[in-house]
C-alpha positions, 0 to 999 in steps of 0.5 A: 521546803519539806518543813513548809509542806509539813507545816501546811498539812499540819495546820490544815489537819488542825483546822479540820480537827477543831471543826470536828471536835466542836460538833462532836463534843457539843452534841448530846451523843458524843459529848457526854461528860461521863465519857473520858476526854482521851476517848473523845479526843482520840475519836475526833482524831480518827474521824479527822484522819478519815475525812482527810483521806476521803476529801479531795485535796485542795489545790492550794492550801490556805496560808496565813500571815502569822499566828494571830490570823491562824488563831482567828481561823481556828476560832471560826472553825470551832464556832462553826462546829459548835453552831452545828452542835448547838442545833442538835443540842437545842432540839434534843432539849425539847424533850427536857422542856416538854418533860418539865411542863408535863411534870408540873401538870401531873405533880412531879415537878418537885421530884428531879434527877441529877443530870451529870451531862448538864450538871443540873437537876432534870425532870423525871419525865423529861429524862425519860423522854430524853433517853427515848430520843437518844435510843431512837436517834441511834436506831435511825442511824442518827449518829452515822448521819451526824458524821455524814453531816460533818463530811458534807460541811467540809464540801459546803464550807472549805477548811479555813473559809467558815464565816459568821454572817447574820443569817446564822443568828437568824437560824439559831433564833428560829431553832430556839423558837421551833424547839419551844413550840415543839416542847409545848406540842409534845406536852399538850396532851397532858396539859389539855387533860389536866386542864379539862380535869381541873374544870371537871373538879371545879364543877364537882366542888360547886355541886358537892361543896363537902368534897375535899379537893386535895384528897380527891383532886391530887391523886386523880390528876396523877392517875389521869396524867400518867395514863395520858403520858403512856399514850404520849409515849406512843405518839412521840415514838411515831414522830421521832423520825420526822423530828430528826429529819427536822434537826438535819434540815436546820443544820443544812440551813446553817450550811446554807447561811455559812456558805452564802458569803462564799457563793457571793 
């Protein structure tokens, strides 16, 4: 009897641990590759133990017919955590996409930085915006809100009850579409200034055909682009709080989609 109770509690703990790990490791804050794996596992374990003590104990622990069914539940819990982390990561990639667009317009598109997190080359401006976004995320206690989201996920979707309805896919598509729109909006000041500058340079070349477009135009695009970029930093800093609120709203929409079959 005692062995059965221990087995149920251990299985319940492992399901919670998998969900917590799925979100934290797939998030851009806690899941960075340069962090030791042992530290990640230990942190996820500590968070799981805290949640296990804070959450109300279930009246009946879920039971499974065998290892295969339990393995499927583990996969669902992992998918639930990764789905929430996907929302956070996709919205954070707004900064990288916007930076790539701005670098292309300014003329910095060939100068990239190696990002060990994504194992790829990233644009200079995008990397700078991403660092600023991470700093503002920590400044607005986003890391604490992220842990609170995990706690609320266990209240909205009990352990072992995570499903994958079609609404989750629609939320993911909406997140990706919104992320692309936000990327263009962040880069729009640099895009607009570059377009107007090219129109002005085209008019000047028609007026003064002797003017060398490459000697005048390229340095001018860089100077104007950097000046507008400085203004964009200030605007971006003012919008970050609303940006993070939007992220948590989308994660809440993911909760609603996942808990809808349970309510029905």
